[in-house]
C-alpha positions as YAML, in Angstrom:
chain: A
units: angstrom
residues:
- id: 1
  name: MET
  ca: [112.62, 106.91, 37.66]
- id: 2
  name: SER
  ca: [115.58, 107.40, 39.99]
- id: 3
  name: LEU
  ca: [116.40, 105.11, 42.89]
- id: 4
  name: GLN
  ca: [115.45, 107.82, 45.39]
- id: 5
  name: LYS
  ca: [112.08, 108.37, 43.70]
- id: 6
  name: SER
  ca: [111.42, 104.62, 43.60]
- id: 7
  name: ILE
  ca: [112.15, 104.33, 47.33]
- id: 8
  name: LEU
  ca: [109.92, 107.34, 48.11]
- id: 9
  name: GLN
  ca: [107.11, 106.12, 45.85]
- id: 10
  name: GLY
  ca: [107.36, 102.62, 47.34]
- id: 11
  name: ALA
  ca: [107.17, 104.05, 50.86]
- id: 12
  name: LEU
  ca: [104.14, 106.24, 50.14]
- id: 13
  name: ARG
  ca: [102.24, 103.69, 48.04]
- id: 14
  name: PHE
  ca: [102.80, 100.80, 50.45]
- id: 15
  name: ALA
  ca: [101.98, 103.02, 53.46]
- id: 16
  name: VAL
  ca: [98.48, 103.55, 52.06]
- id: 17
  name: VAL
  ca: [98.06, 99.79, 51.55]
- id: 18
  name: SER
  ca: [99.42, 99.13, 55.03]
- id: 19
  name: LEU
  ca: [97.04, 101.61, 56.66]
- id: 20
  name: ILE
  ca: [94.12, 99.82, 55.01]
- id: 21
  name: GLY
  ca: [95.45, 96.43, 56.13]
- id: 22
  name: TYR
  ca: [96.15, 97.57, 59.69]
- id: 23
  name: SER
  ca: [92.68, 99.15, 59.88]
- id: 24
  name: LEU
  ca: [91.34, 95.59, 60.10]
- id: 25
  name: TRP
  ca: [93.42, 95.11, 63.24]
- id: 26
  name: ALA
  ca: [92.39, 98.51, 64.57]
- id: 27
  name: TRP
  ca: [88.65, 98.06, 64.23]
- id: 28
  name: SER
  ca: [87.83, 94.36, 64.00]
- id: 29
  name: ASN
  ca: [87.07, 91.62, 66.47]
- id: 30
  name: MET
  ca: [88.33, 88.72, 64.32]
- id: 31
  name: GLY
  ca: [90.28, 85.83, 65.76]
- id: 32
  name: THR
  ca: [94.02, 85.75, 65.16]
- id: 33
  name: ALA
  ca: [94.10, 83.37, 62.18]
- id: 34
  name: LEU
  ca: [91.25, 85.13, 60.37]
- id: 35
  name: LEU
  ca: [92.69, 88.55, 61.15]
- id: 36
  name: TYR
  ca: [96.19, 87.74, 59.88]
- id: 37
  name: SER
  ca: [94.77, 86.05, 56.79]
- id: 38
  name: SER
  ca: [92.47, 89.00, 56.06]
- id: 39
  name: ILE
  ca: [95.30, 91.49, 56.42]
- id: 40
  name: ALA
  ca: [97.45, 89.41, 54.05]
- id: 41
  name: VAL
  ca: [94.61, 89.39, 51.51]
- id: 42
  name: VAL
  ca: [94.39, 93.20, 51.72]
- id: 43
  name: PHE
  ca: [98.15, 93.53, 51.22]
- id: 44
  name: VAL
  ca: [98.19, 91.20, 48.22]
- id: 45
  name: ALA
  ca: [94.99, 92.60, 46.66]
- id: 46
  name: LEU
  ca: [96.04, 96.24, 46.85]
- id: 47
  name: SER
  ca: [99.83, 96.05, 46.51]
- id: 48
  name: GLY
  ca: [99.85, 94.75, 42.95]
- id: 49
  name: ALA
  ca: [98.16, 97.84, 41.56]
- id: 50
  name: ALA
  ca: [99.97, 100.18, 43.97]
- id: 51
  name: LEU
  ca: [103.49, 98.88, 43.33]
- id: 52
  name: ARG
  ca: [103.38, 97.69, 39.71]
- id: 53
  name: PRO
  ca: [104.46, 101.09, 38.32]
- id: 54
  name: LEU
  ca: [107.70, 100.70, 40.29]
- id: 55
  name: GLY
  ca: [108.43, 97.31, 38.73]
- id: 56
  name: GLY
  ca: [108.49, 98.58, 35.16]
- id: 57
  name: SER
  ca: [105.95, 98.68, 32.39]
- id: 58
  name: ALA
  ca: [107.17, 95.59, 30.54]
- id: 59
  name: ARG
  ca: [105.29, 93.24, 32.85]
- id: 60
  name: THR
  ca: [101.51, 92.86, 32.77]
- id: 61
  name: LEU
  ca: [99.46, 93.64, 35.83]
- id: 62
  name: ALA
  ca: [98.43, 89.98, 36.11]
- id: 63
  name: HIS
  ca: [102.07, 88.84, 36.01]
- id: 64
  name: PHE
  ca: [103.10, 91.41, 38.60]
- id: 65
  name: TYR
  ca: [100.20, 90.40, 40.87]
- id: 66
  name: GLY
  ca: [101.24, 86.75, 40.62]
- id: 67
  name: VAL
  ca: [104.86, 87.47, 41.43]
- id: 68
  name: PHE
  ca: [104.05, 89.92, 44.21]
- id: 69
  name: ALA
  ca: [101.47, 87.57, 45.74]
- id: 70
  name: ALA
  ca: [104.02, 84.75, 45.86]
- id: 71
  name: ALA
  ca: [106.64, 87.10, 47.34]
- id: 72
  name: PHE
  ca: [104.37, 88.62, 49.99]
- id: 73
  name: ILE
  ca: [102.70, 85.36, 51.01]
- id: 74
  name: SER
  ca: [106.15, 83.79, 51.43]
- id: 75
  name: TYR
  ca: [107.25, 86.71, 53.61]
- id: 76
  name: ALA
  ca: [104.04, 86.59, 55.66]
- id: 77
  name: ALA
  ca: [104.19, 82.81, 56.15]
- id: 78
  name: LEU
  ca: [107.82, 82.87, 57.30]
- id: 79
  name: TRP
  ca: [107.17, 85.86, 59.58]
- id: 80
  name: CYS
  ca: [104.25, 83.94, 61.13]
- id: 81
  name: VAL
  ca: [106.45, 80.87, 61.67]
- id: 82
  name: GLY
  ca: [108.93, 83.08, 63.49]
- id: 83
  name: TRP
  ca: [106.25, 84.82, 65.54]
- id: 84
  name: PHE
  ca: [104.17, 81.78, 66.47]
- id: 85
  name: VAL
  ca: [106.83, 79.03, 66.63]
- id: 86
  name: ILE
  ca: [110.04, 80.73, 67.78]
- id: 87
  name: LYS
  ca: [108.08, 83.50, 69.52]
- id: 88
  name: GLY
  ca: [108.93, 86.95, 70.80]
- id: 89
  name: HIS
  ca: [111.39, 89.44, 69.40]
- id: 90
  name: THR
  ca: [113.80, 86.70, 68.32]
- id: 91
  name: GLY
  ca: [111.03, 85.01, 66.36]
- id: 92
  name: GLU
  ca: [110.06, 88.28, 64.69]
- id: 93
  name: ILE
  ca: [113.64, 88.95, 63.61]
- id: 94
  name: ILE
  ca: [114.29, 85.43, 62.31]
- id: 95
  name: GLY
  ca: [110.90, 85.21, 60.58]
- id: 96
  name: SER
  ca: [111.33, 88.66, 59.09]
- id: 97
  name: ALA
  ca: [114.89, 88.00, 57.88]
- id: 98
  name: CYS
  ca: [113.94, 84.71, 56.25]
- id: 99
  name: GLY
  ca: [110.65, 86.01, 54.87]
- id: 100
  name: LEU
  ca: [112.22, 89.12, 53.39]
- id: 101
  name: ALA
  ca: [115.02, 87.07, 51.83]
- id: 102
  name: VAL
  ca: [112.48, 84.90, 50.03]
- id: 103
  name: CYS
  ca: [110.33, 87.94, 49.17]
- id: 104
  name: GLY
  ca: [113.31, 89.80, 47.66]
- id: 105
  name: TRP
  ca: [114.50, 86.74, 45.75]
- id: 106
  name: ILE
  ca: [111.04, 86.18, 44.22]
- id: 107
  name: LEU
  ca: [110.69, 89.84, 43.24]
- id: 108
  name: LEU
  ca: [114.13, 89.90, 41.66]
- id: 109
  name: ARG
  ca: [113.10, 86.88, 39.58]
- id: 110
  name: LEU
  ca: [110.90, 89.35, 37.65]
- id: 111
  name: VAL
  ca: [113.98, 90.08, 35.56]
- id: 112
  name: GLY
  ca: [115.68, 86.70, 35.50]
- id: 113
  name: ALA
  ca: [118.48, 84.80, 37.21]
- id: 114
  name: GLU
  ca: [121.32, 87.18, 36.26]
- id: 115
  name: SER
  ca: [119.77, 90.14, 38.07]
- id: 116
  name: GLN
  ca: [118.63, 87.95, 40.93]
- id: 117
  name: THR
  ca: [122.16, 86.80, 41.67]
- id: 118
  name: ARG
  ca: [123.74, 90.23, 41.12]
- id: 119
  name: HIS
  ca: [121.39, 92.17, 43.36]
- id: 120
  name: PHE
  ca: [120.11, 89.64, 45.87]
- id: 121
  name: LEU
  ca: [122.35, 90.42, 48.87]
- id: 122
  name: SER
  ca: [122.05, 94.19, 48.58]
- id: 123
  name: ALA
  ca: [118.29, 93.94, 47.91]
- id: 124
  name: TRP
  ca: [117.76, 91.71, 50.93]
- id: 125
  name: ALA
  ca: [119.92, 93.90, 53.18]
- id: 126
  name: VAL
  ca: [118.14, 97.12, 52.19]
- id: 127
  name: LEU
  ca: [114.71, 95.48, 52.34]
- id: 128
  name: PHE
  ca: [115.49, 94.07, 55.80]
- id: 129
  name: LEU
  ca: [116.90, 97.40, 57.02]
- id: 130
  name: PHE
  ca: [113.99, 99.55, 55.84]
- id: 131
  name: HIS
  ca: [111.36, 96.99, 56.88]
- id: 132
  name: THR
  ca: [112.87, 96.60, 60.35]
- id: 133
  name: LEU
  ca: [113.23, 100.35, 60.81]
- id: 134
  name: GLY
  ca: [109.61, 100.98, 59.79]
- id: 135
  name: TYR
  ca: [108.26, 98.09, 61.85]
- id: 136
  name: THR
  ca: [110.27, 99.14, 64.91]
- id: 137
  name: VAL
  ca: [109.41, 102.85, 64.71]
- id: 138
  name: GLY
  ca: [105.76, 102.00, 64.07]
- id: 139
  name: GLY
  ca: [105.79, 99.56, 66.99]
- id: 140
  name: TRP
  ca: [107.34, 102.18, 69.23]
- id: 141
  name: GLY
  ca: [104.60, 104.64, 68.23]
- id: 142
  name: TYR
  ca: [101.96, 102.02, 68.94]
- id: 143
  name: TYR
  ca: [103.29, 101.06, 72.36]
- id: 144
  name: HIS
  ca: [104.06, 104.64, 73.40]
- id: 145
  name: GLY
  ca: [100.72, 105.96, 72.22]
- id: 146
  name: SER
  ca: [98.71, 103.10, 73.72]
- id: 147
  name: SER
  ca: [100.44, 102.98, 77.09]
- id: 148
  name: SER
  ca: [100.44, 106.72, 77.63]
- id: 149
  name: GLY
  ca: [96.79, 107.04, 76.69]
- id: 150
  name: ALA
  ca: [97.78, 109.97, 74.49]
- id: 151
  name: ILE
  ca: [95.88, 108.57, 71.53]
- id: 152
  name: PRO
  ca: [93.05, 106.05, 71.11]
- id: 153
  name: HIS
  ca: [94.13, 102.43, 70.88]
- id: 154
  name: GLU
  ca: [92.82, 102.15, 67.31]
- id: 155
  name: MET
  ca: [94.88, 105.12, 66.18]
- id: 156
  name: ALA
  ca: [97.97, 103.66, 67.86]
- id: 157
  name: ARG
  ca: [97.49, 100.52, 65.77]
- id: 158
  name: LEU
  ca: [97.31, 102.65, 62.63]
- id: 159
  name: ILE
  ca: [100.55, 104.37, 63.64]
- id: 160
  name: TRP
  ca: [102.21, 100.96, 63.64]
- id: 161
  name: GLY
  ca: [100.72, 100.29, 60.22]
- id: 162
  name: LEU
  ca: [101.98, 103.62, 58.91]
- id: 163
  name: GLY
  ca: [105.52, 102.99, 60.15]
- id: 164
  name: HIS
  ca: [105.55, 99.42, 58.88]
- id: 165
  name: GLY
  ca: [104.15, 100.49, 55.51]
- id: 166
  name: LEU
  ca: [106.62, 103.34, 55.04]
- id: 167
  name: GLY
  ca: [109.61, 101.15, 55.90]
- id: 168
  name: PHE
  ca: [108.54, 98.02, 54.03]
- id: 169
  name: GLY
  ca: [107.45, 100.12, 51.07]
- id: 170
  name: ALA
  ca: [110.79, 101.94, 50.92]
- id: 171
  name: GLY
  ca: [112.57, 98.58, 50.84]
- id: 172
  name: LEU
  ca: [110.21, 97.30, 48.17]
- id: 173
  name: GLY
  ca: [110.85, 100.47, 46.16]
- id: 174
  name: TYR
  ca: [114.58, 99.69, 46.31]
- id: 175
  name: VAL
  ca: [114.07, 96.09, 45.17]
- id: 176
  name: LEU
  ca: [111.64, 97.06, 42.42]
- id: 177
  name: PHE
  ca: [114.04, 99.71, 41.15]
- id: 178
  name: HIS
  ca: [116.56, 96.95, 40.55]
- id: 179
  name: CYS
  ca: [113.91, 94.80, 38.89]
- id: 180
  name: ARG
  ca: [113.07, 97.66, 36.53]
- id: 181
  name: SER
  ca: [116.58, 98.92, 35.85]
- id: 182
  name: ALA
  ca: [118.04, 95.46, 35.31]
- id: 183
  name: GLY
  ca: [115.15, 94.67, 33.00]
- id: 184
  name: GLN
  ca: [116.04, 97.77, 30.99]
- id: 185
  name: GLY
  ca: [119.74, 97.02, 31.02]
- id: 186
  name: GLU
  ca: [120.60, 99.89, 33.38]
- id: 187
  name: ALA
  ca: [121.80, 98.05, 36.50]
...
């Protein structure tokens, strides 16, 4: 699979997962802690099966789930620290940057320390770029759609989920391409 196909597949596969996760926000009345935890469970539960084909066939599904769960939970925890402790846009950026760095590092560990050190900076940069682009465009769609009344509030929340999923998934596709190609001796 080419890099471009891995990025596209990552974007599309993770967008579906993200829409399911964000649907909890769109249509639930849960408190913040339960909501965020439930969304994280959806992401972890569905992403393993959705993204494993991008990580290469040499790893078992159980192994991929374990690695992805550790990577995503680390990202989510650090994003939450940024959002709830530092607060605001600055908190989101710092939490996202730190969380995505740890997420990328853990995913690259799928293929060992040599690949992790060779690809870490580019993987983190691309993951951060795509994630931030998707999150920002999705957020813009949410705020624009909600404030203008052009679309129902629930649908605006799903627009944010779609943007976030496409961007984050594209970045994950990039990272997983390097996991797969380095594992096959192609990187």
